[in-house]
N, C-alpha and C positions, 0 to 999 in steps of 0.2 A: 448511422445506418446508410445514409446514403453510399453509392458506389460511383468515384470521384469522376470518370469521364464515361461513363457508358451515358450512351444518346437517349434513353428510354428516360433519366430524369431529369432532362433539359427541362419540361414543364414544370418541373417541382422548385427550378435553380433560386428560384425567388423567396421563396418559403423560409430559407435555411438562412436567413441573415446575418447571423452571429458568425458565421462561417463563411462571408462573401458573397452568399447565396450564386450568385451566378459564376462561381466556379465547377461547380456541378454539373455533369451532363455536357461539358464541354470537351473541343479535343486536349488535348495537352501541347507543351511548347517545347519544343527541342531549344536547351539553352543556351546550346553554341549559335545557333544562327537564327533563333525567334521563329521557324517553321513549325507549323502545324501537325501534331504526330497522328497519324489516321489509328483509328481506335479498330482494329482485326477482332475478327472472330464473334461477328455484331451480330445476333437473333432477334429480329422485331419483335417486340410486345406491347400489349394494347395499351399495358399500366405497369411503370415501373414496383410500386407497392404492393399491387397483389399480382403479382405474376413474376415476381423475382425477389422482393423484400420479405415476402409472406413464407415462399416455398423454401427460400433456404434455410429461414428460422425453424419452421417444422423438419427439415432434413438434419438440419445441426440437432434439436431436441430429440428427433426419434429416432433416425438414424445411428446416432453416436451418443445415445447414452449420458445427453449432455445434463450434467445435475446444475452447472452454472449457466445464464447466459450474460453474459458483458458485452452490452450494447458500446457506441461510441456514436458521439455527434448528435443524436437525434434528429428534429426534423421529421417530414410527412410520414407516418407510419398507421397501420392498425392493430397496433400492438392488443389492441384489446379483444382483438378475436383470437391472437396466437397465444395470451396469456392465459385468459380465460380457459381454452382448452386445453392446453398443458398445465396448468394445475390440476384439473380435474382428473386430466391422463394418470397424473402421477400420485395421484390421490388411491385412483383404484390400484395403481402397482405400489402402495407403499413405500413411496419414494420421499424423499426431501430435495428441492431443487429451491432455486433464488434467481434473480435478478438485480439489475442494479438499474438506477434511478436517470439513463441514457436510454432508455430504449423507449420512451415517449410517456413513461407514466412514472407515478413517485419510486419504483419500485422496492425492494429489502431492503436497500443499503442504499448509501450516498457515498458520490465519489470527487473528492477535489480532488485537481492535479498540481502536482508541482506547491504542495502549499500543505497545512497540517490546519488542525482547528485550535485556538487558544485555551479551552476549555476542553474536560468532560463533555461530550454528545453520546444522550442516551440512547439513543436511534441509533442504529448499527452504520457506520461508513468506512472508508478503504481508501487512502491515499494513495495514489499511483504517480510514477516520476521513471525519471530513466537516472541511470549511473550518470551519465552525462549532463551537465548543470540544463541545458535547454533541450534537448533531442531526446525523443524513446531511439533513434537509429544512430548509428556509429556516424562518427563526424570526426573527418580525419584531422580536419585545421582545430580539434579542441585539444589543447596543453592538457598534457598527463596529470598541471595539480591539480585542475579544473573538476578533474572527475570524482566523485564520492570513493573515499577513504574507508578503511577497516571504522574506524573511529564515527567517521559521519552515518554509516548506515547503522551502526548500533546506537549511535544517538537518537537517529531517527524511528529505530524500529521501540523503543524503550518510550520515547516521547509519546509513537502512536497507541501504543497497546496500553499507556497509564490512561490513556481520555477514550478507550474504549473502542480503537480502530484497529486496521489492519494496515500492514504495508503491503503492497505491492509493487516491486521494486521492477522496471524493465533492464533486460541487458541487451545492449544493441549489438549483435555479431558483423563484422567486419564484411567485404565483398565475398569471399570466399568462403563466409563460415564460420571462421573462427573467432573467438574473445580476447579481444586485446589485452596486452600482459598488465596493464596498468589497472583495468578491471576485475581480472582473476585476482591478482594482489588483495584488492581491495575485498571481494568476493571471500575468499582463503583465509584473510586475519577476521573477516566477522564470523564464519565458520567458526572458527578456533575459539572463538570470544562464546558463541551462542553452546558449542558442545558441554564447557562446567558449568553454562550460565540460562539453560538453555530450562529449566521446568520454571525459573522466573519470569517468563514472559509464553511460551504455551500452554495452552488448555488455562489460563491466566483469566479474572476478570477485571477490570478498575477497581479503585478505592475510591466509597460513594463521596467521603468527605472530600476529598482535594485530589488533583494527579499527583499535585505534587508543586511548591515553590522552590523560585531559583535554581536550582541545579539537581533538586530531590525531584525524584519519580518516584510512584508505586505502582506494585499489581498484588494481588489476593486469588489463593483458592479457600478450599475448604478450611485445609490443615494450616496455610500461612499467609504471613503477610511481609513482601519481597519490599524491600527500602535501595533504590538505586542514588548512587550519585556519579555527576556527570563528570567528573573532570577530580584532579587528584584532592584526596579529603584533608584535611585538616586532622591536628592528631586528634583534636576533641570535636567532634561533630555535633552540633546543638540543632536539634529537631523540636523547630517550635510549629509545625502541622500537627492537626489532632492525628494521633497513631494509636490503633488499639493493643497499646503495652499498658500491663501492668505489674506491680513487685510481683514479685518471681518466675517472671515470662524471661525466657534465653531468647537473646540475639548470636546468631552464629554467621561467620562469612562464607559467604557460598563463591568458590574458586578460586582462583589464586594463588599465593603462597599461606596466607590464612584459613585456609577452606578448612572447615567444620571447627576453626577455633573458638571459641566463646569470646564475644564482645562486650567487653565491661561496661555495663549501662544502668544512669542514675537519673532521677525526676530532679530539677531542677526548677527553679523559680523563671528560667528564657526557655523550658521544655525538656526534650529528652535529649540528656548529652551521652555520647557513645566514645567509648576512647579506641579509637584507632589502630591496631597495632602498628609500629616503623615499619615491620617486615611487608608488611601492604603496602604503605606508604611509597615506602623507596622502590619497590621491586615489584609492582605489578602494573600492567596496563590497566588505563580507569576506563567505565564507562563515558 
């Protein structure tokens, strides 16, 4: 919520020690010669929070009909003023709105960055990261093999959704606004998988018993229970997790070479045994 180099923030700079405190409100530094870069276009105000931050949040909320306020960094704020009036306004308009956990209040959802949760978190959350392993922006020094590929994206998406989360994936453009080919490849591969499998992701909920152990993950709807396996499955896939299967229930393949094919299933002393078709094992891409 700070503005990096705005002089109006200078008085608050030590209030945000998590981000180095003093880096906000001071001049930027030229990386080549170490000189200070002048901040141009500055209009003096009495207070950054009340005269810049709050009006900007109001502008986003009301001028652009914003439904989701995604703040970053946190720090000094008067979000109690903004959020209370915004929520009351939305109620009169019959609108649904939400704000994240970085606006200075608890918010409606948490935002772990470049990490996920180890288990299901009932409070709504949204993991956020870039396709680059370290940066939300484009870094020309990052080798192609370190970017998320299609499998990486889908693995992260499935794991996150199975634990009641959303995945916010940043795509950093190059200096001319284009998307690097390596990122395009990963996104297209992930999109190709989502076309036949999207019904197991979108508008689903987590399975309350477990998100899944090992390579297994689960999602649910009111009409279906979805089973994911995050690598090539064995010919007999045994599930020891508690899953809602009863004799007479039918399990079918979703997507791939065996799409809509019934998977023979039996209950054994070790769990639920699924006989995976060789066609699917040898010919398909896996989650």
